[in-house]
N, C-alpha and C positions, 0 to 999 in steps of 0.2 A: 405215453402221452395221455391216454385215457385216465390212468391213475393220477396224473398231474392235474387234470381237470377236476377230478373228484376232490383232491387235496386242496386245490385253489378255492373251490366253493366252500369247503369245510372251514378253512382259515378265514375267509371273508366273513362267514357267519360268526365264527368264534370271536374275531376282533370287534365286530359290531356290537354283539350282545354281551360280551364278557363272560359267556358260558358256552359249554359244549352243546351243540345241536345234535342230539342222538337220533334225530329223524333223518339226518342227511343221507345215510346209507339207504333208507327206505325211499328217499326221493330219487336216488340213482336207479333203483329197481323200478320205480314208478315211471321213470323216463323210458326205460326199455319196454315196459308194459304198454305205455301209450303208443310207442312205435309199432309194437306188434298188433295192437288192436286197430290202430289207424290204417295199417297196411291191409288188414282183413276187410275193413269197412270201405276204404277208398281205393285201394290198389295202387296208390301213388308210390313211385320209387323212393328209395332211402334218402337221396339228396333233397327231394322236395318235402319229405316228412320232417327233416331236421328243424326248419324254422317253426313248424307247428309244435314239435316237442319242446323247443326252447320257450315258446310262448306259454304253453300250458304249464310247464314246470316252473316258469317264472311266476305264474299265478299261484301255483302250489307253494312256492316260497313265500309269497305275500300272505297266504293263509296261515302258514307256519308262524310267521312273525306276529300276525294279529292275534292268533289263538294261543300260542305257547311261549312267546318271548316278550313282546312289548308289554302285555298286562302284568308281567312278573319282574320287570326291571328293578323295582324297588324291594323285591324279596331276595332272600339268599339264593346263590346260584343253584343250590340243590332243588329249589322249586322248578327252575327251568329244566334241570336234568330230568325230573320226574315227568314234567309235562311233555317234553320231546320224546322221552321213552314211550309214553302212552300214545303219542301221535305215530311213532314208528310202528307200534303194535297195531294201530288202526289201519295204517297203510298195508301192512303185511296181511292181516286178516281179510281186508277188502279185496286184495289181489287174489288171495286164495279162493274166495267166493266167486270172483269174476273169471279167473283163468284156470283154477285147479292147481294142483301141485306139479303137474307135468312141465318140464322145461320147454320153453318156446324160443324160436329164433327170430331176432329182430331183422328187418330188411337190411341188406348190405348197402354200402355207399358206392362201391365200385365193382361188385361182382367177384367171381372167382378168377383164378389165373394169376400169373405173375408178370412182372416187368423187369427187364434187365437194366441195372444201373451200375456203370463202372465194372462190369463183369460179374456183378452179384445179382442173383435172382431174388427179387423182393415181391411179396404178395401184394396184389392190388388193394385189398381191403386194409391191411396194416399201413400201406403207404397213404391211403385215403385218410386214415385216422390221424396220421402225422400232419397231413395237409390241412385238415380241419382244425386240429387241436392247436397247432402252433400259432395261426393267426388269432384265434380266440384268446390265447394267453397274452399275445402281444397287444390285443385290443384292451384287455383288462389292465395291463400295465400302463398303456397310454391314458386310459380313463383315470386311474389312480394318481398318476404322476404329472399329467399335463393338462388337466381340466379342473375348473373350479369345483365341480361336483365331486371329483375324486379327492381333492384337498379337504373338502368338508367330510367326506367319508372317512378319511384318515384322521381327521380331528376328532370325530366321534369315537373312532376306535382307540385313539390315544387317551382321551379323557372326556367321558360323556358330560360330566358336570361343568368342566371348563367350556366345552363346546356349547352347552345350553346357555351358559352365562354370556357367551359371545353372540347369542342370537341365532344360533344354528338350530333348526327344528330336528332335534335328535331322533325322535320317533320315526320321522319320515325317512331319514337316512338309514336307520336300522332296517326299516322295511325294504328300502331300495337295495341294501346289501344282501338281504335274504332273498329278494327276487333274483338278483344276479347269481347268487349261490345256487338257487333252484334251477335256473336256466343252464348253468354249467353242469349241474348234476344230471339234468335231462339229457344233454348231449353225450355225456360220459355213459349214461345208461343205454342209449341207443348204440353207441360204438361198442361197448362191452357186451351188449345183448346179442350181437352177431358173432363175436369172437368166442364168447363163453356161455351163451344162452341166457335167457331171462328166467329166473327162478324166484318166486315171491319171497322165499325165506332167505335170500342171499344178502339182504340189506345189512345184516350184522357183519358179514365178511367185508363188504365195501367200507363200512364204517371203521372197522378195525384197521384196514390198510391206510385210510386217511389219517386216523389217529396216530399210527406208527410213523407215517410220513412227517406229520407235524412235530411229533416228539423227536424224531431224528434231526429234522432241520432246525429246530429251535422254536419253542412255543410262541405262536403269534407271528413268526417270520414268514412272509409270503415267498421270498426267494428260497428260503430254507425248505418250506413245504413242497415247492415245485421240484427242487433237487432231490429231496427225500423220496418223493413219489417216483421220479425217474429212476433213482437208484434201486428202489424196490422192484420196479418193472424189469430193469436190466438183470438184477440179481436173480429174480425168480426165473427169467427166461434162460439164463446161462446154467443155473443149477438144475432146473427141470430137464433141460436137454442132456445133462450129464447123468443125473441120478434119478430123475422122475419127479412128478408133481408132489407126491407126499413128502419126499425128502427136501424138496425145495421149500415147502412151508415150514418144516422143522428148522432147516438151516437159516431161514429168514429170522425166526424168533431168537435163535442163538446169536445171530449177528447183531440184532437189535439190543439184546441184553449186553453184549460185549461193548458196543458203542456207548450205550448209556451209562455203563459202569465206569468207563473212562472219561466220559464227558456228559454228565447228567443234564446239563442245560441244552444239549443238542449241538449239532455241528456249527450252527450259525447263531445260537442264542447267547445271551450274556448271563453270567452268574447273578442270582437274585440280589446279592449284596451290592454288586456293581450297578445294577439297574436302579436300586433304591438310592 
């Protein structure tokens, strides 16, 4: 579920800007770091820190849009690639200076222990991740499919030039999409930061998983990205419990190559010729 939140934010930014936001993984780590530092400074429990993390990372998404994406919309996509890579490096080095390289633990949402559901023992923290993540994904779906704001966001994602010709303030909706992507990244960072610790240099790993999820699901497909991310999480969990974490990562990349060799457009994407 946490991977799904990362992938959802990634594909929202991708569709809005038309280019990959390579700083997205850094925003995930930044969300975990904000939770760690806010916990040290305020002592608030994890559930109360969650809205603060969403707010601050939403602001970080706006900064990303204003600094590295909107000014470069009329440039080739490579310009956005370079700008967001530079921003990711700035986030990583800033966190190294602020926190050091030692892993930190983000505050939990539900504490330790387990709950029995239908005869199965389920950890409280993993259960809390599902309880938090599922409504957020449903809320984003409702925003995109059932509101005027969401329809305009989808129009911008579909064709920026036609949307601008229709009177839609394109830049404003790109910034809104990046703010939403940043907020989702922040939530995922806090959730993953308790399960797998907060490491300033881990942004590339989060970015790679989001990229894989989008490639598996179909480039630009929101349902595909969600299902791809959930599939990655299930695959890694099952394989790591059987063979260990190192083999799980290797098996994941082998599985990705196998899927893309059979279906290069992803599971839910259309061939380029058919789209054209």
